[in-house]
N, C-alpha and C positions, 0 to 999 in steps of 0.2 A: 519519556525516553525509552521505556519498556515497550510502549505500543509501536513506536517507530521501528524498534528492533524486530519486534514480532512481525510487522508488515513486510519488512526487508527479508526476513527469513522465510516468510510465506511465499514471497515473490521468487526467491531463489529456488524454493522447492517446486514451484509451479513451472519455472522455466527449465529446470533440470529434469523434471519427470515427464515433461511433454516431449514426445519423440519428433525427431526431425528438426531441420532448421527452418524457422518461420520468417516470413517477410517482416521486416522491421516495423512498417506501418501497422500491419495486422497485430503484431505483437504489442505495440504501443496502445492500440485501440482496445485489444482485449485485457491487457494489463490495467489500463485506465478504468475500464468498466469494473473489473474485479476489485481493483484498488478502492474505487469509490464505495463499492458495497462493503468491502471489508473495513474501509475507513469509517464509514458510517456506524458499523457495529461497534468498532473499538472506541469511537468517539461517544457513543451513547453509554458504553460501559465506563469510560473515564469520567463522564458527568455524574454517574450514580456513585462513584467511589467517593470516599471522604476527601480525597485531595484534589478532586476534579472540579471543584466549585468554580463557576465563571465569575459570578458577581457583576455588579453594575447594571446597566440597562439591558433590555432585551435586544436592542440593536447591536450593542457591543458583543453580546452573547451570540448572536446570529453571525457576525463577522468572524468572531473567534472560532465557531464551529465550522464555518467554511474554509478557514485557513487550515484548520486541523485535518479536514477531509482532503484538501489538496495536497498537503504535506505527506499524508499517509499513502495517497495514490502515487505520488512521486517516488517514494521510498519502495512501494510495490513494483513500480515499473523498472526502476534500477535493479531490484532484486531479480526480476523476470529476465533482464538482459544478462545479468551475471550468471544466472542459472543456464541460460541458453548458451553462453560462452563455455561454461563448465561441461555441459553435454557435448558440445562440439569438440572440445579438447579430449574427452574421454573416449570418443569414437575414432580419433586420429591414431 
């Protein structure tokens, strides 16, 4: 839960601190790229933490890792969109 919240907060900060209104598709592409990078870092950190054990076969571990990265990327993209909306509201 903490990693998802961290990805969401990083996305909000990215969307808010970036100047101007971006094209939604560009925003999604950039957010997805950054979300995957940040997601991979956070997933690797969660795997080394004592509570982050995957267990089972390596196939199940690979599927679990893929789902985690996709979820973190989605949280980051949602955060970027919220940050962009906050920035637009601040400028009005």
